All heavy atoms as TSV, in Angstrom:
chain	resi	resn	atom	element	x	y	z
A	1	MET	N	N	-16.642	0.833	-0.605
A	1	MET	CA	C	-15.809	1.967	-0.907
A	1	MET	C	C	-15.084	1.842	-2.207
A	1	MET	O	O	-14.496	0.766	-2.473
A	1	MET	CB	C	-14.797	2.131	0.303
A	1	MET	CG	C	-13.958	3.331	0.245
A	1	MET	SD	S	-12.781	3.497	1.604
A	1	MET	CE	C	-13.833	3.694	3.008
A	2	THR	N	N	-15.099	2.809	-3.059
A	2	THR	CA	C	-14.435	2.741	-4.348
A	2	THR	C	C	-13.368	3.856	-4.431
A	2	THR	O	O	-13.512	4.903	-3.814
A	2	THR	CB	C	-15.389	2.892	-5.535
A	2	THR	OG1	O	-15.996	4.152	-5.447
A	2	THR	CG2	C	-16.462	1.764	-5.466
A	3	TYR	N	N	-12.328	3.581	-5.223
A	3	TYR	CA	C	-11.270	4.441	-5.373
A	3	TYR	C	C	-11.009	4.640	-6.856
A	3	TYR	O	O	-11.199	3.695	-7.591
A	3	TYR	CB	C	-10.014	3.950	-4.746
A	3	TYR	CG	C	-10.099	3.811	-3.257
A	3	TYR	CD1	C	-10.446	2.618	-2.611
A	3	TYR	CD2	C	-9.955	4.954	-2.437
A	3	TYR	CE1	C	-10.500	2.514	-1.251
A	3	TYR	CE2	C	-10.020	4.843	-1.044
A	3	TYR	CZ	C	-10.329	3.631	-0.446
A	3	TYR	OH	O	-10.425	3.555	0.959
A	4	ASP	N	N	-10.544	5.772	-7.225
A	4	ASP	CA	C	-10.094	5.994	-8.614
A	4	ASP	C	C	-8.769	5.250	-8.836
A	4	ASP	O	O	-7.954	5.324	-7.967
A	4	ASP	CB	C	-9.936	7.468	-9.007
A	4	ASP	CG	C	-11.264	8.217	-8.918
A	4	ASP	OD1	O	-12.313	7.582	-9.203
A	4	ASP	OD2	O	-11.258	9.402	-8.564
A	5	PRO	N	N	-8.595	4.642	-10.010
A	5	PRO	CA	C	-7.323	4.007	-10.265
A	5	PRO	C	C	-6.199	4.997	-10.347
A	5	PRO	O	O	-6.446	6.163	-10.723
A	5	PRO	CB	C	-7.515	3.276	-11.566
A	5	PRO	CG	C	-8.774	3.893	-12.208
A	5	PRO	CD	C	-9.526	4.506	-11.115
A	6	ILE	N	N	-5.025	4.555	-10.001
A	6	ILE	CA	C	-3.816	5.422	-10.116
A	6	ILE	C	C	-3.514	5.433	-11.586
A	6	ILE	O	O	-3.290	4.415	-12.214
A	6	ILE	CB	C	-2.691	4.864	-9.212
A	6	ILE	CG1	C	-3.170	4.980	-7.746
A	6	ILE	CG2	C	-1.440	5.774	-9.445
A	6	ILE	CD1	C	-2.172	4.221	-6.839
A	7	PRO	N	N	-3.439	6.647	-12.210
A	7	PRO	CA	C	-3.352	6.795	-13.680
A	7	PRO	C	C	-2.048	6.296	-14.262
A	7	PRO	O	O	-1.993	5.875	-15.402
A	7	PRO	CB	C	-3.623	8.228	-13.884
A	7	PRO	CG	C	-3.182	8.973	-12.631
A	7	PRO	CD	C	-3.486	7.945	-11.545
A	8	THR	N	N	-0.902	6.492	-13.580
A	8	THR	CA	C	0.383	6.127	-14.161
A	8	THR	C	C	1.298	5.528	-13.114
A	8	THR	O	O	1.059	5.609	-11.909
A	8	THR	CB	C	1.084	7.388	-14.736
A	8	THR	OG1	O	1.415	8.205	-13.628
A	8	THR	CG2	C	0.242	8.128	-15.745
A	9	VAL	N	N	2.294	4.899	-13.632
A	9	VAL	CA	C	3.344	4.302	-12.726
A	9	VAL	C	C	4.059	5.464	-11.914
A	9	VAL	O	O	4.333	5.313	-10.779
A	9	VAL	CB	C	4.406	3.478	-13.514
A	9	VAL	CG1	C	5.556	3.078	-12.635
A	9	VAL	CG2	C	3.705	2.215	-14.088
A	10	ASP	N	N	4.262	6.568	-12.626
A	10	ASP	CA	C	4.897	7.702	-11.926
A	10	ASP	C	C	4.063	8.196	-10.778
A	10	ASP	O	O	4.542	8.560	-9.715
A	10	ASP	CB	C	5.214	8.843	-12.927
A	10	ASP	CG	C	6.268	8.558	-13.869
A	10	ASP	OD1	O	7.148	7.714	-13.562
A	10	ASP	OD2	O	6.334	9.094	-15.003
A	11	ALA	N	N	2.785	8.224	-10.979
A	11	ALA	CA	C	1.850	8.643	-9.945
A	11	ALA	C	C	1.844	7.708	-8.783
A	11	ALA	O	O	1.824	8.006	-7.583
A	11	ALA	CB	C	0.422	8.772	-10.444
A	12	LEU	N	N	1.955	6.393	-9.068
A	12	LEU	CA	C	2.065	5.375	-8.053
A	12	LEU	C	C	3.331	5.498	-7.284
A	12	LEU	O	O	3.358	5.426	-6.043
A	12	LEU	CB	C	1.942	3.907	-8.664
A	12	LEU	CG	C	2.264	2.819	-7.699
A	12	LEU	CD1	C	1.218	2.816	-6.580
A	12	LEU	CD2	C	2.230	1.478	-8.471
A	13	MET	N	N	4.405	5.692	-7.964
A	13	MET	CA	C	5.754	5.904	-7.313
A	13	MET	C	C	5.742	7.107	-6.421
A	13	MET	O	O	6.316	7.146	-5.334
A	13	MET	CB	C	6.818	5.964	-8.337
A	13	MET	CG	C	7.004	4.636	-9.158
A	13	MET	SD	S	7.051	3.143	-8.161
A	13	MET	CE	C	8.655	3.316	-7.436
A	14	ALA	N	N	5.120	8.199	-6.868
A	14	ALA	CA	C	5.008	9.373	-6.056
A	14	ALA	C	C	4.240	9.169	-4.795
A	14	ALA	O	O	4.547	9.604	-3.737
A	14	ALA	CB	C	4.443	10.537	-6.858
A	15	LEU	N	N	3.104	8.427	-4.930
A	15	LEU	CA	C	2.266	8.097	-3.818
A	15	LEU	C	C	3.119	7.240	-2.807
A	15	LEU	O	O	3.011	7.486	-1.563
A	15	LEU	CB	C	1.023	7.361	-4.293
A	15	LEU	CG	C	0.079	6.904	-3.134
A	15	LEU	CD1	C	-0.510	8.076	-2.472
A	15	LEU	CD2	C	-1.001	5.994	-3.755
A	16	LEU	N	N	3.821	6.249	-3.267
A	16	LEU	CA	C	4.608	5.400	-2.357
A	16	LEU	C	C	5.701	6.218	-1.724
A	16	LEU	O	O	5.995	6.044	-0.495
A	16	LEU	CB	C	5.204	4.189	-3.157
A	16	LEU	CG	C	4.155	3.175	-3.586
A	16	LEU	CD1	C	4.833	2.179	-4.502
A	16	LEU	CD2	C	3.468	2.518	-2.462
A	17	ALA	N	N	6.312	7.074	-2.476
A	17	ALA	CA	C	7.394	7.955	-1.839
A	17	ALA	C	C	6.822	8.777	-0.787
A	17	ALA	O	O	7.534	9.037	0.228
A	17	ALA	CB	C	8.033	8.792	-2.928
A	18	ASP	N	N	5.606	9.280	-0.920
A	18	ASP	CA	C	4.993	10.100	0.125
A	18	ASP	C	C	4.755	9.329	1.389
A	18	ASP	O	O	4.590	9.865	2.500
A	18	ASP	CB	C	3.682	10.700	-0.358
A	18	ASP	CG	C	3.899	11.759	-1.387
A	18	ASP	OD1	O	4.993	12.327	-1.451
A	18	ASP	OD2	O	2.926	12.120	-2.127
A	19	CYS	N	N	4.670	7.996	1.244
A	19	CYS	CA	C	4.395	7.088	2.456
A	19	CYS	C	C	5.643	6.763	3.255
A	19	CYS	O	O	5.502	6.264	4.362
A	19	CYS	CB	C	3.725	5.813	1.947
A	19	CYS	SG	S	2.122	6.011	1.296
A	20	ALA	N	N	6.775	7.066	2.718
A	20	ALA	CA	C	8.007	6.774	3.452
A	20	ALA	C	C	8.072	7.465	4.788
A	20	ALA	O	O	7.787	8.700	4.829
A	20	ALA	CB	C	9.253	7.113	2.565
A	21	ASP	N	N	8.468	6.828	5.855
A	21	ASP	CA	C	8.604	7.432	7.184
A	21	ASP	C	C	7.241	7.949	7.765
A	21	ASP	O	O	7.265	8.764	8.632
A	21	ASP	CB	C	9.616	8.482	7.162
A	21	ASP	CG	C	11.007	8.011	6.858
A	21	ASP	OD1	O	11.343	6.910	7.285
A	21	ASP	OD2	O	11.768	8.667	6.185
A	22	VAL	N	N	6.117	7.405	7.237
A	22	VAL	CA	C	4.802	7.710	7.780
A	22	VAL	C	C	4.316	6.523	8.606
A	22	VAL	O	O	4.408	5.351	8.095
A	22	VAL	CB	C	3.806	8.102	6.721
A	22	VAL	CG1	C	2.440	8.324	7.281
A	22	VAL	CG2	C	4.323	9.237	5.924
A	23	TRP	N	N	3.913	6.735	9.785
A	23	TRP	CA	C	3.483	5.612	10.689
A	23	TRP	C	C	2.012	5.809	11.024
A	23	TRP	O	O	1.503	6.842	11.072
A	23	TRP	CB	C	4.332	5.620	11.955
A	23	TRP	CG	C	5.769	5.372	11.685
A	23	TRP	CD1	C	6.691	6.200	11.249
A	23	TRP	CD2	C	6.364	4.070	11.749
A	23	TRP	NE1	N	7.880	5.569	11.061
A	23	TRP	CE2	C	7.744	4.232	11.408
A	23	TRP	CE3	C	5.925	2.773	12.143
A	23	TRP	CZ2	C	8.625	3.165	11.341
A	23	TRP	CZ3	C	6.871	1.712	12.174
A	23	TRP	CH2	C	8.196	1.975	11.727
A	24	ASP	N	N	1.391	4.672	11.213
A	24	ASP	CA	C	-0.013	4.569	11.618
A	24	ASP	C	C	-0.181	3.618	12.702
A	24	ASP	O	O	0.684	2.639	12.811
A	24	ASP	CB	C	-0.878	4.262	10.386
A	24	ASP	CG	C	-2.346	4.416	10.703
A	24	ASP	OD1	O	-2.709	5.150	11.687
A	24	ASP	OD2	O	-3.185	3.893	9.998
A	25	THR	N	N	-1.163	3.753	13.532
A	25	THR	CA	C	-1.466	2.755	14.533
A	25	THR	C	C	-2.701	2.046	14.203
A	25	THR	O	O	-3.769	2.583	14.257
A	25	THR	CB	C	-1.563	3.389	15.980
A	25	THR	OG1	O	-0.476	4.212	16.162
A	25	THR	CG2	C	-1.772	2.460	17.043
A	26	PRO	N	N	-2.648	0.720	13.856
A	26	PRO	CA	C	-3.829	-0.072	13.532
A	26	PRO	C	C	-4.716	-0.212	14.788
A	26	PRO	O	O	-4.330	-0.093	15.902
A	26	PRO	CB	C	-3.205	-1.413	13.176
A	26	PRO	CG	C	-1.780	-1.295	13.094
A	26	PRO	CD	C	-1.331	-0.026	13.772
A	27	ASP	N	N	-5.991	-0.437	14.491
A	27	ASP	CA	C	-6.957	-0.513	15.556
A	27	ASP	C	C	-6.771	-1.739	16.439
A	27	ASP	O	O	-6.948	-1.633	17.641
A	27	ASP	CB	C	-8.357	-0.630	14.900
A	27	ASP	CG	C	-8.753	0.683	14.267
A	27	ASP	OD1	O	-8.233	1.684	14.615
A	27	ASP	OD2	O	-9.652	0.568	13.337
A	28	ARG	N	N	-6.298	-2.847	15.933
A	28	ARG	CA	C	-6.240	-4.059	16.699
A	28	ARG	C	C	-5.064	-4.218	17.560
A	28	ARG	O	O	-5.131	-4.543	18.729
A	28	ARG	CB	C	-6.408	-5.292	15.753
A	28	ARG	CG	C	-7.713	-5.333	15.024
A	28	ARG	CD	C	-7.852	-6.513	14.221
A	28	ARG	NE	N	-8.964	-6.416	13.433
A	28	ARG	CZ	C	-9.158	-6.909	12.193
A	28	ARG	NH1	N	-8.145	-7.616	11.649
A	28	ARG	NH2	N	-10.231	-6.703	11.546
A	29	SER	N	N	-3.868	-4.030	17.022
A	29	SER	CA	C	-2.606	-4.354	17.783
A	29	SER	C	C	-2.132	-3.221	18.629
A	29	SER	O	O	-1.592	-3.402	19.620
A	29	SER	CB	C	-1.530	-4.834	16.776
A	29	SER	OG	O	-1.018	-3.714	16.068
A	30	GLY	N	N	-2.336	-1.979	18.149
A	30	GLY	CA	C	-1.764	-0.871	18.842
A	30	GLY	C	C	-0.357	-0.568	18.555
A	30	GLY	O	O	0.171	0.486	18.939
A	31	ASP	N	N	0.306	-1.492	17.816
A	31	ASP	CA	C	1.715	-1.293	17.431
A	31	ASP	C	C	1.759	-0.433	16.175
A	31	ASP	O	O	1.060	-0.590	15.229
A	31	ASP	CB	C	2.414	-2.598	17.183
A	31	ASP	CG	C	2.515	-3.471	18.369
A	31	ASP	OD1	O	2.656	-2.953	19.434
A	31	ASP	OD2	O	2.456	-4.689	18.234
A	32	PRO	N	N	2.699	0.536	16.145
A	32	PRO	CA	C	2.860	1.412	14.960
A	32	PRO	C	C	3.257	0.568	13.707
A	32	PRO	O	O	4.040	-0.362	13.849
A	32	PRO	CB	C	3.890	2.406	15.339
A	32	PRO	CG	C	4.340	2.137	16.746
A	32	PRO	CD	C	3.631	0.855	17.202
A	33	VAL	N	N	2.761	0.939	12.572
A	33	VAL	CA	C	3.076	0.260	11.358
A	33	VAL	C	C	3.589	1.322	10.355
A	33	VAL	O	O	2.909	2.337	10.130
A	33	VAL	CB	C	1.830	-0.396	10.747
A	33	VAL	CG1	C	2.035	-1.011	9.414
A	33	VAL	CG2	C	1.311	-1.465	11.752
A	34	ASP	N	N	4.684	1.004	9.692
A	34	ASP	CA	C	5.171	1.819	8.668
A	34	ASP	C	C	4.307	1.683	7.365
A	34	ASP	O	O	4.067	0.523	6.969
A	34	ASP	CB	C	6.665	1.443	8.287
A	34	ASP	CG	C	7.215	2.272	7.198
A	34	ASP	OD1	O	6.880	2.048	5.993
A	34	ASP	OD2	O	8.006	3.186	7.468
A	35	ILE	N	N	3.667	2.796	6.890
A	35	ILE	CA	C	2.718	2.772	5.849
A	35	ILE	C	C	3.284	2.196	4.535
A	35	ILE	O	O	2.670	1.393	3.857
A	35	ILE	CB	C	2.155	4.152	5.614
A	35	ILE	CG1	C	1.398	4.654	6.888
A	35	ILE	CG2	C	1.170	4.155	4.409
A	35	ILE	CD1	C	0.231	3.865	7.271
A	36	LEU	N	N	4.550	2.522	4.237
A	36	LEU	CA	C	5.117	1.999	3.074
A	36	LEU	C	C	5.333	0.533	3.069
A	36	LEU	O	O	5.029	-0.213	2.174
A	36	LEU	CB	C	6.484	2.754	2.802
A	36	LEU	CG	C	7.255	2.329	1.520
A	36	LEU	CD1	C	6.403	2.604	0.300
A	36	LEU	CD2	C	8.564	3.142	1.379
A	37	ASP	N	N	5.853	-0.035	4.242
A	37	ASP	CA	C	6.019	-1.444	4.358
A	37	ASP	C	C	4.660	-2.145	4.305
A	37	ASP	O	O	4.515	-3.239	3.688
A	37	ASP	CB	C	6.712	-1.743	5.689
A	37	ASP	CG	C	8.129	-1.506	5.669
A	37	ASP	OD1	O	8.776	-1.376	4.554
A	37	ASP	OD2	O	8.747	-1.406	6.721
A	38	HIS	N	N	3.703	-1.635	4.906
A	38	HIS	CA	C	2.341	-2.172	4.895
A	38	HIS	C	C	1.779	-2.264	3.458
A	38	HIS	O	O	1.231	-3.275	2.999
A	38	HIS	CB	C	1.324	-1.421	5.774
A	38	HIS	CG	C	0.002	-1.995	5.825
A	38	HIS	ND1	N	-0.216	-3.191	6.421
A	38	HIS	CD2	C	-1.154	-1.560	5.320
A	38	HIS	CE1	C	-1.517	-3.459	6.289
A	38	HIS	NE2	N	-2.110	-2.498	5.667
A	39	GLY	N	N	2.024	-1.214	2.751
A	39	GLY	CA	C	1.659	-1.162	1.288
A	39	GLY	C	C	2.276	-2.281	0.505
A	39	GLY	O	O	1.676	-2.886	-0.382
A	40	ARG	N	N	3.547	-2.421	0.744
A	40	ARG	CA	C	4.247	-3.461	0.031
A	40	ARG	C	C	3.785	-4.895	0.405
A	40	ARG	O	O	3.649	-5.809	-0.425
A	40	ARG	CB	C	5.769	-3.401	0.272
A	40	ARG	CG	C	6.412	-2.256	-0.418
A	40	ARG	CD	C	7.894	-2.294	-0.229
A	40	ARG	NE	N	8.161	-1.327	0.788
A	40	ARG	CZ	C	9.436	-0.839	0.995
A	40	ARG	NH1	N	10.482	-1.209	0.353
A	40	ARG	NH2	N	9.591	0.024	1.958
A	41	GLN	N	N	3.402	-5.078	1.664
A	41	GLN	CA	C	2.923	-6.401	2.149
A	41	GLN	C	C	1.576	-6.667	1.458
A	41	GLN	O	O	1.326	-7.775	1.029
A	41	GLN	CB	C	2.715	-6.413	3.682
A	41	GLN	CG	C	4.076	-6.347	4.428
A	41	GLN	CD	C	3.824	-6.075	5.920
A	41	GLN	OE1	O	2.759	-5.791	6.337
A	41	GLN	NE2	N	4.934	-6.229	6.642
A	42	VAL	N	N	0.749	-5.637	1.338
A	42	VAL	CA	C	-0.578	-5.772	0.750
A	42	VAL	C	C	-0.434	-6.108	-0.723
A	42	VAL	O	O	-1.056	-6.981	-1.311
A	42	VAL	CB	C	-1.469	-4.501	0.951
A	42	VAL	CG1	C	-2.685	-4.515	0.019
A	42	VAL	CG2	C	-1.844	-4.336	2.407
A	43	ALA	N	N	0.505	-5.434	-1.431
A	43	ALA	CA	C	0.766	-5.686	-2.838
A	43	ALA	C	C	1.240	-7.142	-3.041
A	43	ALA	O	O	0.868	-7.790	-3.985
A	43	ALA	CB	C	1.792	-4.728	-3.368
A	44	ALA	N	N	2.126	-7.650	-2.146
A	44	ALA	CA	C	2.555	-9.014	-2.269
A	44	ALA	C	C	1.422	-10.011	-2.051
A	44	ALA	O	O	1.346	-11.010	-2.795
A	44	ALA	CB	C	3.671	-9.279	-1.290
A	45	VAL	N	N	0.557	-9.768	-1.081
A	45	VAL	CA	C	-0.583	-10.659	-0.918
A	45	VAL	C	C	-1.497	-10.655	-2.136
A	45	VAL	O	O	-1.964	-11.709	-2.583
A	45	VAL	CB	C	-1.329	-10.263	0.401
A	45	VAL	CG1	C	-2.668	-10.955	0.496
A	45	VAL	CG2	C	-0.524	-10.534	1.613
A	46	LEU	N	N	-1.816	-9.421	-2.668
A	46	LEU	CA	C	-2.635	-9.343	-3.815
A	46	LEU	C	C	-2.099	-10.070	-5.045
A	46	LEU	O	O	-2.788	-10.735	-5.802
A	46	LEU	CB	C	-2.953	-7.914	-4.160
A	46	LEU	CG	C	-3.869	-7.198	-3.177
A	46	LEU	CD1	C	-3.992	-5.717	-3.515
A	46	LEU	CD2	C	-5.278	-7.842	-3.243
A	47	ALA	N	N	-0.793	-9.890	-5.251
A	47	ALA	CA	C	-0.077	-10.549	-6.348
A	47	ALA	C	C	-0.144	-12.091	-6.186
A	47	ALA	O	O	-0.261	-12.763	-7.186
A	47	ALA	CB	C	1.345	-10.091	-6.442
A	48	GLU	N	N	-0.031	-12.534	-4.972
A	48	GLU	CA	C	-0.138	-14.006	-4.782
A	48	GLU	C	C	-1.514	-14.545	-4.998
A	48	GLU	O	O	-1.691	-15.565	-5.635
A	48	GLU	CB	C	0.404	-14.317	-3.328
A	48	GLU	CG	C	0.407	-15.783	-3.023
A	48	GLU	CD	C	0.807	-16.012	-1.588
A	48	GLU	OE1	O	1.913	-15.515	-1.195
A	48	GLU	OE2	O	0.121	-16.793	-0.868
A	49	ARG	N	N	-2.495	-13.770	-4.514
A	49	ARG	CA	C	-3.873	-14.259	-4.614
A	49	ARG	C	C	-4.531	-14.116	-5.913
A	49	ARG	O	O	-5.514	-14.669	-6.291
A	49	ARG	CB	C	-4.690	-13.671	-3.523
A	49	ARG	CG	C	-4.322	-14.123	-2.127
A	49	ARG	CD	C	-5.186	-13.553	-1.032
A	49	ARG	NE	N	-4.677	-13.985	0.307
A	49	ARG	CZ	C	-5.245	-13.543	1.397
A	49	ARG	NH1	N	-6.259	-12.667	1.367
A	49	ARG	NH2	N	-4.778	-13.922	2.556
A	50	HIS	N	N	-4.028	-13.114	-6.653
A	50	HIS	CA	C	-4.598	-12.751	-7.974
A	50	HIS	C	C	-3.586	-12.596	-9.017
A	50	HIS	O	O	-3.349	-11.472	-9.564
A	50	HIS	CB	C	-5.458	-11.456	-7.833
A	50	HIS	CG	C	-6.527	-11.502	-6.842
A	50	HIS	ND1	N	-7.660	-12.088	-7.050
A	50	HIS	CD2	C	-6.550	-11.035	-5.570
A	50	HIS	CE1	C	-8.460	-12.070	-5.965
A	50	HIS	NE2	N	-7.768	-11.364	-5.030
A	51	PRO	N	N	-2.799	-13.624	-9.383
A	51	PRO	CA	C	-1.677	-13.545	-10.351
A	51	PRO	C	C	-2.128	-13.105	-11.683
A	51	PRO	O	O	-1.308	-12.555	-12.415
A	51	PRO	CB	C	-1.092	-14.918	-10.295
A	51	PRO	CG	C	-2.171	-15.869	-9.862
A	51	PRO	CD	C	-3.040	-15.009	-8.928
A	52	GLU	N	N	-3.387	-13.298	-12.047
A	52	GLU	CA	C	-3.770	-12.920	-13.419
A	52	GLU	C	C	-4.029	-11.422	-13.566
A	52	GLU	O	O	-4.138	-10.847	-14.566
A	52	GLU	CB	C	-5.116	-13.669	-13.797
A	52	GLU	CG	C	-6.308	-13.197	-13.032
A	52	GLU	CD	C	-6.469	-13.689	-11.548
A	52	GLU	OE1	O	-5.620	-14.476	-11.134
A	52	GLU	OE2	O	-7.353	-13.234	-10.868
A	53	ASP	N	N	-4.132	-10.697	-12.417
A	53	ASP	CA	C	-4.402	-9.275	-12.381
A	53	ASP	C	C	-3.059	-8.497	-12.584
A	53	ASP	O	O	-2.179	-8.667	-11.782
A	53	ASP	CB	C	-5.092	-8.832	-11.153
A	53	ASP	CG	C	-5.628	-7.440	-11.184
A	53	ASP	OD1	O	-5.310	-6.719	-12.110
A	53	ASP	OD2	O	-6.301	-7.051	-10.202
A	54	GLU	N	N	-2.908	-7.701	-13.628
A	54	GLU	CA	C	-1.717	-6.966	-13.854
A	54	GLU	C	C	-1.624	-5.832	-12.873
A	54	GLU	O	O	-0.588	-5.262	-12.599
A	54	GLU	CB	C	-1.704	-6.375	-15.315
A	54	GLU	CG	C	-1.576	-7.441	-16.282
A	54	GLU	CD	C	-1.570	-6.870	-17.735
A	54	GLU	OE1	O	-1.370	-5.725	-17.907
A	54	GLU	OE2	O	-1.903	-7.714	-18.651
């Protein structure tokens, strides 16, 4: 699966703002997950595993 890159920081911030107070239910646990918090967790993992990637 490929995605188009987010073109600007403003576009990224708008996308993240749209995720506030949105919940999803993952397939495995069944517990609801806040999409914004999940996005931040993924970003932190990526930053840790790929520090050379801006």
